Structures are given as structure tokens and as C-alpha cells.
N, C-alpha and C positions, 0 to 999 in steps of 0.2 A: 833273559831269554825270551824271544818273541816267536810266536807261532801263527801261521796263516791257516785258518779253517774255512774251506770253501764249500758252500752248499749249492749244488746244481739245480737249476730250475729255469723256467721261462718267466719273463715279466709280463704284467698286464693282468687285469681282473679275470679274464677269461681262463687263466691258467691257475689261479688261486685254489688251493685245496684239491688239486688233481694229483694222480699218482706220480707222474713225472716230476712233480715239484717237491718231493719229499725232502730233498736237500734244503730247500728254503724253509720248509716247515720245521725241520729240526733246528736250524739256526734261529728262527723266530722264537721257538720254545726256550732255547738257551739264553737268548737275549732278555726274554721276559723274566726268566728266572734270575737273571743277573741284574735286573733293574736298569737296563740300558735300552736305547733306542737306535735304530738305523738311520743314517744320514745318506742321501744320494750324493755320490762322488763320481769321480771318472771311472767309467766302466763298471760301475755297480754301487750297491748299497753296502756301507760298511759301519761297523761299531767295534769297540774293543773293551775288554775288561781284564782286570788282574786277578790272578788266583794263584796262591802259594808262590809269590814272587815271579810268576811267569805272566807274560802279556799275550792274550789271545785276540787276534784280529779276525773278526768274522766278516766274510765276503759273500754277498749274493750278486753274482755277475748280472749285468744289465744287457749283455751282448746277445742274449738268447742262447739256448743250449749249444747250438752247432758252433758257436764262436767262443765258447768259454775260455779257451786258452789265451785269448787276448787280455781278458781281465786278470787272469792268474799270472801271467807274465808281468804285466804292469805292476801289480801290487807286491809280488815277490821282489822286483827290482826296486820299487819305491821304498819299501820298508826294510830293504837289505835282509830279507829272510832266506836262509838256505832251504833248498828243496827238501831236505830231510826233516825240516820242521813244518812241512805242509801236509795237511790232511784234507782229502776231498770226500764229501758226503754225496752218495749217488743212489738212485733207484736201480733195482735189478729184477728183470723179468724171470730169470732163471731160478731165483730163490723163493720159497713159499712166503706167503704174506706174513710180514713181521719178522722174518729171520734176519739175523744180523751177522755179517761176516767182515772181519778186518784183515786186510792184506797189506804187505809192505810194497808190492808192485804187481804187475800183471797185464794181460791184454785188456783191451777196451770192451771186449764181450759184446761188441755191436753197439755200444753206447756211443752216440755222437758226441757227447760232451766230453767223456774220457778220451775219445779219439783225437779231439781237437787239442786238448791239453797236452796229450803225448806228442802230437805233431809239432806244436809250437815249442815245447820244451825240449823236443829231440829225445825224449826218454819216457819210458813207462814205469820208471823206478821211483815212484812216490807213493805214500801211504794212502789207502782209501778205505772207507767203510761203505759197504754195499747193503742196502736195506731191501729185502724182498717185498715186491708188490704183487706177487702171484702171476699166474698166466691163464686167467679164466677168460679166454677170448677165443673165437673161431678163427680159423685160417683167413688171413687177409684183413683182419680187423685189429691188428696190434696198435696202429696209430690212435684209433678211436679208444681203445682200452686204456692206454697210458695217459690219455687226456681226459679220462672220465673223472668226475668228482668222487671223493670218498663218500661212501654211505655213512649214516650216523653210527651204525654198528661198527664199521670198520674204524672210523676216527676214535671211537671209545676204546676199541681194542688196541690201537696204536699208541694211545697215550703212555702206556707203560713201557712199550718198546722204544719210544722216542726218548723217554727218561733214561733208558739204558744207554742209548747213543750219546746223550749229553754228558753222562758220567764218563764214558769211553773217551770223549774229546778231551776232558780235563785230565784224565789219566794219561792220554797220549803225551801231554805237555809236562806232566810231573813224574810219572813212572816210566815213560818210554814206550816205544812201539812194541817190543817183544813181550814185556811184562803185561801190557794191556791186552794183547792178543791172547796170551796164556790165561789171563784172568776172565776175559769176556767172551771169547769166541764160543766155547762150549756152552755157556749159559745162554748166549744169544741165538743158538741154533734152534729152528723149528723144522721138523721133518715133513710136515704136511700142511696144506691150506686149512685143514680142520684144526682146532674145533670151531673156527669161525667159517660160517657158510657165506661166502660172498654173494650179495644180491646180483652182482654182475654175471654170475654163472647161472642164475635161475632161468629156466625157459630156454636154455641153449642146449643144442644137441651136438 
């Protein structure tokens, strides 16, 4: 069995360690833990590993966020992976910082990467894990907020949350979507941006 795990983000040093790139961050952590490295290929950086007789293909699209669907379609077709074996990792402004929510399908929620994937594949029925990045920004500054670098405090806080997501990815391939949601969604929930006080909120009214 083969699975495509897609982490959404933007390429380039200017986007490294930003909120919008948490999909890349998760896949980088998983690759590091699996002792594998990404290779630049068509439409993205890819690597793969085996776990419990499953093959996990990790993809970081190089198309930029708004054209993520091109990379997803190419690698699904190239590797002959059914859409039910695809999982997308994405940031979510609507969830508190570090909150984790897995869903079997859904709207794009205003996320351009998810929107393009849904448009290219002509369906929104694919599994995704949304990771909360909080909403500590003033009206009209959303773009600046999602492209901000994580603070040292936030990065430390997210280490454990990212570890949960990598466990969910493996569970998705071995235990299945429904059991993974049952096992992890409640534990992954955070109801508020506290106890972490994001530095991005300080001094804002």
C-alpha cells in the first residue's frame, strides 16, 4: 500500500519557518525522524519511507501555495495512488495555536492551497490535517501574520504538536482514517491560544 502525504507551503528562504509553511515543517520533522532526505523532483521535493509494510511518499510542492493542485495531481497519477490514500497537512487561522484537527473532507476554509487542490482534482473529498496557527492579527494584516516567522517560544511549543501530527500520519496509513480521527482528534484539540502568549499579539489593540 502506498500513501501520498502532502505538506503545503511556499518555497524559498523567505518562507522558511513561517506560519503558512507548517505543512513543510511537519514533513521535514517526519523525514528527519525517518532518517531520509528530500530530493528536488518535478513539481516538488519528495522522499519516501516504509513503515509497517506501507510506503509513505512525502511531497512538498514547489508550485507555491496557490498552485498546489498541480503537484498533487502529478504525483497521484505518477505513483498511481488513489485519492483516499492521500493526506494533506495545512495551516488553519480558525484554530487556536497548536490545535490539530483531522477531517475526511471539507471546504477549503479560505485556504488557497486547499482550494486549488480541490479545483484541480474536482473534489474536496480527501483527508486533511489542519494545524492551528492562531489569529493574533489586526484586521487587514492577515497576509503579514501568516508569513511571520515563528518566535522561539512558539517553535518550542509546537515541537510536541508536530510530533503528534507525525504519529497521525503513520496511523492514517496503518490504522485508517476513521480510527486515526477517533484516537487523535480529541487529544489534539486546544480550545484557546493560551497557555502560550504569542509575541505577535503583544502591543496590538
